PLY file of the C-alpha trace (Angstrom):
ply
format ascii 1.0
element vertex 93
property float x
property float y
property float z
element edge 92
property int vertex1
property int vertex2
end_header
25.76 -15.18 -8.81
22.35 -13.88 -9.95
20.44 -11.62 -7.60
16.89 -12.59 -6.68
14.51 -10.32 -8.54
12.17 -8.04 -6.62
9.17 -10.06 -7.80
10.72 -13.37 -6.65
11.73 -11.79 -3.34
8.15 -10.62 -2.67
6.80 -14.09 -3.52
9.21 -15.76 -1.11
8.66 -13.23 1.66
4.88 -13.61 1.50
5.10 -17.39 1.30
7.41 -17.51 4.30
5.14 -15.27 6.35
2.18 -17.55 5.63
4.13 -20.70 6.46
4.14 -21.94 10.05
7.69 -22.00 11.34
8.89 -25.42 12.41
11.97 -26.66 14.24
12.30 -29.22 11.44
13.51 -26.57 9.01
17.21 -25.79 9.45
18.44 -22.23 9.28
19.13 -21.23 5.68
16.44 -23.56 4.28
12.88 -23.22 3.02
9.91 -25.60 2.88
8.19 -26.05 -0.47
5.35 -28.33 -1.53
5.68 -29.96 -4.92
3.37 -32.04 -7.08
0.59 -31.87 -9.57
-2.15 -33.69 -7.66
-0.63 -34.88 -4.37
1.81 -32.45 -2.81
5.05 -33.60 -1.18
7.00 -31.47 1.30
10.66 -30.67 0.53
13.18 -28.70 2.57
15.60 -26.90 0.26
18.54 -24.53 0.73
17.76 -20.85 0.25
20.66 -20.69 -2.23
18.43 -22.44 -4.80
16.39 -19.23 -5.03
19.20 -17.53 -6.93
19.19 -20.05 -9.77
17.28 -18.94 -12.91
15.64 -22.37 -13.36
14.30 -22.27 -9.82
13.11 -18.70 -10.25
11.11 -19.88 -13.28
9.33 -22.37 -11.01
8.57 -19.53 -8.58
6.97 -17.48 -11.34
4.88 -20.50 -12.40
3.76 -20.87 -8.77
2.78 -17.22 -8.67
0.78 -17.55 -11.89
-1.07 -20.63 -10.64
-1.56 -19.80 -6.96
-0.83 -16.09 -6.57
0.18 -15.48 -2.98
-2.48 -17.78 -1.51
-0.81 -21.17 -1.33
-3.23 -23.99 -0.43
-0.66 -25.93 1.61
0.22 -22.97 3.84
3.75 -22.80 2.37
5.18 -22.23 -1.06
3.51 -24.64 -3.50
5.29 -25.37 -6.79
3.13 -26.70 -9.65
5.42 -29.23 -11.32
5.87 -32.97 -11.18
7.84 -34.36 -8.28
10.21 -35.99 -10.78
10.95 -32.66 -12.50
11.57 -30.96 -9.16
13.91 -33.72 -7.99
15.76 -33.52 -11.30
16.21 -29.76 -10.95
17.32 -29.90 -7.32
19.73 -32.75 -8.09
21.28 -30.58 -10.81
21.51 -27.61 -8.41
23.20 -29.76 -5.74
25.91 -30.74 -8.22
26.45 -27.15 -9.41
0 1
1 2
2 3
3 4
4 5
5 6
6 7
7 8
8 9
9 10
10 11
11 12
12 13
13 14
14 15
15 16
16 17
17 18
18 19
19 20
20 21
21 22
22 23
23 24
24 25
25 26
26 27
27 28
28 29
29 30
30 31
31 32
32 33
33 34
34 35
35 36
36 37
37 38
38 39
39 40
40 41
41 42
42 43
43 44
44 45
45 46
46 47
47 48
48 49
49 50
50 51
51 52
52 53
53 54
54 55
55 56
56 57
57 58
58 59
59 60
60 61
61 62
62 63
63 64
64 65
65 66
66 67
67 68
68 69
69 70
70 71
71 72
72 73
73 74
74 75
75 76
76 77
77 78
78 79
79 80
80 81
81 82
82 83
83 84
84 85
85 86
86 87
87 88
88 89
89 90
90 91
91 92
């Protein structure tokens, strides 16, 4: 299993510290906001962070938003359809 890179770890840690904790997020999960114009909230397992395809999305988020995410949580700049496709693939893996 790939190890989360230091850069990805810092991105996640800063995003999590900026995000308001909610009882709606189960232990071992993370809230992300996805979309190009309208953002939709997704709760995903932390295990997705180890997958190289998901890490690529994190780096794109860092390039677009830096560590200041407009939604207060981690915002991923891709289409909702692409994100759902990726997470569906990760669920099956």
